[in-house]
N, C-alpha and C positions, 0 to 999 in steps of 0.2 A: 631331440628324440624323446618320445614319450614312453610310458609303460602301461601295460594292460594286465588285468587280472584274468586268469584262466581258472574257471571254477566248474566243479562237477560234484553233485550229491553232497554238498556242504563242506567240501574241501577245496583248496585253491592254492595257487602260487602266482607271483608277479614276475614279469620279465619285460624286456624291451619289446616295443611294438614290432620292430623289424623282424625279430626272431619269430614272433607269433605268426606274422603274415607269411613268412617263408615256410614255416612248419605246415600251416593250413594249405598253402598252395602245393607243397610237395605231397601232402596226403591226398589232395584232390587228384593229382596226377597218378598217384599209386593206386587209388581206389576206383578211379573212373572205369577201368575195364571190368571191374567186379559188378558194376551196376546192371550188366546184362542178366546176371543170375540173382542179383540182390537189389532189386529196384527200390527198396526202402532207403537206400543210401542216397538216392538222387537229391532229395530236399536238403540233406545235410551237406552234400558236396556243393550244391548251388549256393548255400549260405556261406560256406567256407570260401568259395571262389569270390563271392562278393566282398566278404570281409577282408580277404587278402588283397584284392585289387583296390579297394577303397583305402585301406591302411589308415583309418582315422586316428590321429594322434591321441593316445590315451584311451581309446575306445575300440580296440580290435576285439571283436566278440566271437569266440569259438562256439557259443550257443549250445554247449554240450547238453545241458539240462533240457533244452527245448527239443533236440533232435536225436540224442542218444538215449532212447527210451527203453531199451531192453539189452540184456546181456549178449545177445547175438551180435548186435551192432558194436558193442564194446569189443568183442572178440575179433570182429573184422578189422577194427582200427588197430588193436594189439598186433594182429598178424601183419599189418601194413608197415608198422614202425621199423622193425629190423631191416627189411630190404632198403628202406630209405636211408637209415643210418649207415648201412654198409657202403652206400654210394658216396658218402660225404668225405671229402678230404678235410682234415681237422682245421686247418687255418685258412683255407681258400675261401674266397667270397662265393656264396651260393646265390645265383640269380635264377629264378624260376621262369623259364620260357617254354615249358612243356605245352604242346598244342592242346592237350586235354584241359589243362588249367585255363589257358587263354580262351578256348572255345566256351567253357562254362562261364567264365567272367563276362564274355560278350553276350551270352545267352541270358544272363540275368541283368543286362542293361548297361554294362560298362562299354563305353565307346572306344573302339580301337583307334590308335595303338594303345594297348594296355601296358602300363609301366610294370616291368618285371620286379616282383618283390625281391629284395636282396638283404643278406646278412652274412656274417662270418660263420663258416662251417662249424667251428668249435662251439659257438653259442647255439646254433641250430641243433646240433647233436645233443647238447645238454637239455634243451627244451623238449626235444622228442623223448628223452629218457624221463624227464619230469612228467610229461603227459602220460607216458606209460604207467608210471607210479600212481598218478592221479586217477586214471581210469580203473586201476586195480584197488583203489581205496587205501593206498599205503602212505598217505600224507597225514600224520597225526597233527593235532592242534599244536600251535606254537603259542603258549600263554604270553600275552603282552606283545605279540609280534606276528610275523607272517613268514611264509616261504618265499625266497627269492632265487631265481635261476639266472646264472650268467655263464660265461665261458668256462668257469671252474666247477660248475655243477649246481646242485640244489643245496641250499643252506638256510637255516633259520635266521631271521633278522628281527631285531627289536624295533618297535615303533608302531606306526599306524597299521591296522590290519585290513582296512578296506579303502 
């Protein structure tokens, strides 16, 4: 199981690939209905669906700096995080089989059947919380280290930062 870095506007955290893929897939499913009134989300959700469906070890890319280009999109993502968190059972395995996610993954070139991204709910909940802080610019620098997210939450770690 690999790890990936989630970065935005010069701040970042590291976590397990599985948790990132599930978070992206859940946010695709949550935000998909919003695209009827917010079409600027389409490219971002397509990118997330592809990243979540591919799940490349050590290289899951949320591409926030490429697609989250204004504060309105940040606010839409912020608003999507609490409902997703509220549906998670802390220790249960979360498998994303939502039709909106599967449809987008197929639309961007993934051949069905698409493997459902899966991770433990406690880990997913913490990655969602860290993403919320990242989008708000609330992850200060960790001198000589980096932020790590696991099922116990966000914490500073000493060692390589990239």
